[in-house]
MDAnalysis code that builds the backbone (N, CA, C; Angstrom):
import MDAnalysis as mda
import numpy as np

u = mda.Universe.empty(216, n_residues=72, atom_resindex=np.repeat(np.arange(72), 3), trajectory=True)
u.add_TopologyAttr("name", ["N", "CA", "C"] * 72)
u.add_TopologyAttr("resid", np.arange(1, 73))
u.add_TopologyAttr("resname", ["MET", "THR", "ALA", "ALA", "THR", "ALA", "TYR", "ILE", "ALA", "VAL", "ILE", "ARG", "GLN", "ASP", "GLY", "PRO", "TRP", "TRP", "ILE", "GLY", "TRP", "VAL", "GLU", "GLU", "ILE", "PRO", "GLY", "VAL", "ASN", "ALA", "GLN", "GLU", "GLN", "SER", "ARG", "GLU", "ALA", "LEU", "LEU", "ASP", "SER", "LEU", "ARG", "GLU", "VAL", "LEU", "ARG", "GLU", "ALA", "LEU", "GLU", "PHE", "ASN", "ARG", "GLN", "ASP", "ALA", "LEU", "ASP", "ALA", "ALA", "GLY", "PRO", "GLY", "ALA", "GLU", "GLU", "LEU", "ALA", "LEU", "ASN", "LEU"])
u.atoms.positions = np.array([
    [0.847, -1.184, 0.000],
    [0.000, 0.000, 0.000],
    [0.889, 1.243, 0.000],
    [0.550, 2.229, -0.804],
    [1.339, 3.448, -0.880],
    [0.593, 4.602, -0.231],
    [1.359, 5.561, 0.234],
    [0.769, 6.753, 0.848],
    [0.159, 7.634, -0.241],
    [-0.856, 8.378, 0.123],
    [-1.478, 9.309, -0.817],
    [-0.494, 10.422, -1.164],
    [-0.476, 10.775, -2.422],
    [0.392, 11.835, -2.906],
    [-0.477, 12.878, -3.592],
    [-0.173, 14.115, -3.376],
    [-0.910, 15.200, -4.039],
    [-0.158, 15.615, -5.302],
    [-0.895, 15.834, -6.354],
    [-0.349, 16.344, -7.607],
    [-1.029, 17.672, -7.899],
    [-0.363, 18.501, -8.686],
    [-0.893, 19.829, -9.002],
    [-1.513, 19.816, -10.400],
    [-2.794, 20.144, -10.465],
    [-3.487, 20.275, -11.742],
    [-3.598, 21.759, -12.084],
    [-3.309, 22.070, -13.327],
    [-3.509, 23.416, -13.851],
    [-4.765, 23.343, -14.711],
    [-5.772, 24.144, -14.383],
    [-7.031, 24.091, -15.130],
    [-7.472, 25.502, -15.503],
    [-8.246, 25.567, -16.581],
    [-8.846, 26.842, -16.965],
    [-9.992, 26.588, -17.917],
    [-10.888, 27.548, -17.960],
    [-12.000, 27.470, -18.896],
    [-11.580, 28.144, -20.189],
    [-11.876, 27.489, -21.306],
    [-11.549, 28.013, -22.631],
    [-12.820, 27.935, -23.468],
    [-13.568, 29.030, -23.496],
    [-14.866, 29.021, -24.155],
    [-15.800, 28.089, -23.380],
    [-16.462, 27.180, -24.072],
    [-17.379, 26.267, -23.374],
    [-16.664, 25.076, -22.719],
    [-15.383, 24.956, -22.930],
    [-14.622, 23.801, -22.447],
    [-13.752, 24.142, -21.249],
    [-13.531, 23.142, -20.418],
    [-12.533, 23.213, -19.355],
    [-11.367, 22.339, -19.794],
    [-10.151, 22.878, -19.715],
    [-8.966, 22.116, -20.081],
    [-8.013, 22.111, -18.889],
    [-7.203, 21.066, -18.810],
    [-6.263, 20.993, -17.707],
    [-5.225, 19.914, -17.906],
    [-4.205, 19.980, -17.072],
    [-3.127, 19.003, -17.097],
    [-2.509, 18.920, -15.718],
    [-1.755, 17.850, -15.495],
    [-1.055, 17.655, -14.225],
    [0.400, 18.045, -14.444],
    [0.880, 18.980, -13.634],
    [2.226, 19.530, -13.807],
    [3.320, 18.466, -13.766],
    [3.215, 17.535, -12.847],
    [4.313, 16.618, -12.573],
    [4.447, 15.449, -13.555],
    [3.386, 15.132, -14.294],
    [3.390, 13.945, -15.145],
    [3.054, 14.345, -16.585],
    [4.054, 14.378, -17.469],
    [3.785, 14.732, -18.863],
    [2.741, 13.796, -19.473],
    [1.865, 14.358, -20.282],
    [0.862, 13.566, -20.969],
    [-0.441, 13.394, -20.216],
    [-0.484, 13.831, -18.971],
    [-1.729, 13.728, -18.197],
    [-2.493, 15.028, -18.400],
    [-3.440, 14.999, -19.345],
    [-4.234, 16.177, -19.660],
    [-5.630, 15.734, -20.065],
    [-6.553, 16.670, -20.048],
    [-7.941, 16.353, -20.387],
    [-8.683, 17.615, -20.784],
    [-9.823, 17.408, -21.405],
    [-10.726, 18.489, -21.809],
    [-12.143, 17.990, -21.578],
    [-12.944, 18.770, -20.883],
    [-14.325, 18.384, -20.583],
    [-15.219, 19.615, -20.621],
    [-16.521, 19.386, -20.576],
    [-17.471, 20.484, -20.645],
    [-17.801, 21.089, -19.293],
    [-17.344, 20.468, -18.207],
    [-17.553, 21.067, -16.888],
    [-16.291, 20.913, -16.052],
    [-16.164, 21.753, -15.047],
    [-14.998, 21.721, -14.160],
    [-14.905, 20.390, -13.431],
    [-16.020, 19.922, -12.895],
    [-16.020, 18.652, -12.151],
    [-15.684, 17.472, -13.049],
    [-16.234, 17.458, -14.266],
    [-15.919, 16.379, -15.206],
    [-14.435, 16.412, -15.561],
    [-13.867, 17.609, -15.703],
    [-12.441, 17.731, -15.986],
    [-11.618, 17.143, -14.844],
    [-11.951, 17.499, -13.611],
    [-11.197, 16.979, -12.465],
    [-11.306, 15.461, -12.379],
    [-12.484, 14.915, -12.636],
    [-12.656, 13.459, -12.649],
    [-11.788, 12.822, -13.728],
    [-11.780, 13.416, -14.918],
    [-10.974, 12.882, -16.017],
    [-9.486, 12.950, -15.706],
    [-9.046, 14.071, -15.131],
    [-7.627, 14.193, -14.779],
    [-7.228, 13.139, -13.754],
    [-8.079, 12.895, -12.771],
    [-7.781, 11.861, -11.771],
    [-7.651, 10.490, -12.434],
    [-8.561, 10.174, -13.329],
    [-8.541, 8.872, -14.001],
    [-7.301, 8.724, -14.890],
    [-7.002, 9.739, -15.681],
    [-5.829, 9.684, -16.553],
    [-4.552, 9.598, -15.714],
    [-4.502, 10.317, -14.602],
    [-3.340, 10.257, -13.708],
    [-3.174, 8.850, -13.143],
    [-4.263, 8.249, -12.655],
    [-4.188, 6.878, -12.134],
    [-3.652, 5.919, -13.197],
    [-4.180, 6.033, -14.412],
    [-3.746, 5.153, -15.492],
    [-2.274, 5.371, -15.844],
    [-1.840, 6.622, -15.911],
    [-0.445, 6.922, -16.241],
    [0.500, 6.401, -15.159],
    [0.143, 6.594, -13.899],
    [0.996, 6.117, -12.813],
    [1.102, 4.593, -12.826],
    [-0.001, 3.910, -13.049],
    [0.033, 2.445, -13.101],
    [0.850, 1.963, -14.293],
    [0.660, 2.594, -15.446],
    [1.432, 2.222, -16.634],
    [2.921, 2.441, -16.387],
    [3.289, 3.607, -15.838],
    [4.696, 3.915, -15.572],
    [5.276, 2.940, -14.554],
    [4.499, 2.608, -13.532],
    [4.947, 1.676, -12.502],
    [5.217, 0.307, -13.119],
    [4.277, -0.188, -13.905],
    [4.448, -1.507, -14.522],
    [5.609, -1.501, -15.502],
    [5.752, -0.434, -16.269],
    [6.853, -0.308, -17.216],
    [8.199, -0.342, -16.485],
    [8.301, 0.354, -15.348],
    [9.540, 0.376, -14.566],
    [9.849, -1.007, -13.998],
    [8.837, -1.694, -13.500],
    [9.050, -3.047, -12.962],
    [9.484, -4.018, -14.056],
    [8.874, -3.928, -15.215],
    [9.258, -4.789, -16.331],
    [10.705, -4.524, -16.747],
    [11.090, -3.255, -16.785],
    [12.458, -2.892, -17.179],
    [13.481, -3.333, -16.133],
    [13.099, -3.323, -14.861],
    [14.026, -3.679, -13.784],
    [14.323, -5.166, -13.757],
    [13.350, -5.969, -14.113],
    [13.561, -7.407, -14.140],
    [13.402, -8.069, -12.791],
    [13.652, -9.389, -12.768],
    [13.496, -10.166, -11.537],
    [14.409, -9.663, -10.422],
    [13.918, -9.737, -9.208],
    [14.720, -9.343, -8.056],
    [14.676, -7.864, -7.732],
    [13.968, -7.084, -8.542],
    [13.873, -5.646, -8.286],
    [13.040, -5.399, -7.038],
    [13.341, -4.361, -6.345],
    [12.650, -4.010, -5.103],
    [11.966, -2.666, -5.269],
    [10.749, -2.559, -4.768],
    [10.026, -1.288, -4.763],
    [10.106, -0.679, -3.370],
    [10.447, 0.591, -3.318],
    [10.522, 1.323, -2.043],
    [9.765, 2.637, -2.167],
    [9.029, 3.003, -1.143],
    [8.342, 4.284, -1.120],
    [9.329, 5.366, -0.680],
    [9.345, 6.460, -1.402],
    [10.172, 7.608, -1.041],
    [9.248, 8.745, -0.617],
    [9.479, 9.290, 0.538],
    [8.702, 10.428, 1.015],
    [9.559, 11.678, 0.931],
    [8.998, 12.733, 0.408],
    [9.716, 14.001, 0.305],
    [9.317, 14.916, 1.423],
])
């Protein structure tokens, strides 16, 4: 189990759309018609990106690799 981590989302309204991205993770962005829908989408895309990156790192590390939580 990992500790909860906060990420920073940059959001703004652009005409009828809300657009946003997560500062810390390239490629985590979304566009929705409401602020709440945008935040939900950003959370989902962030979860998917973190899981993909985690699995990719474990696959690259190979057998015997160890995962450690780092707290800043």
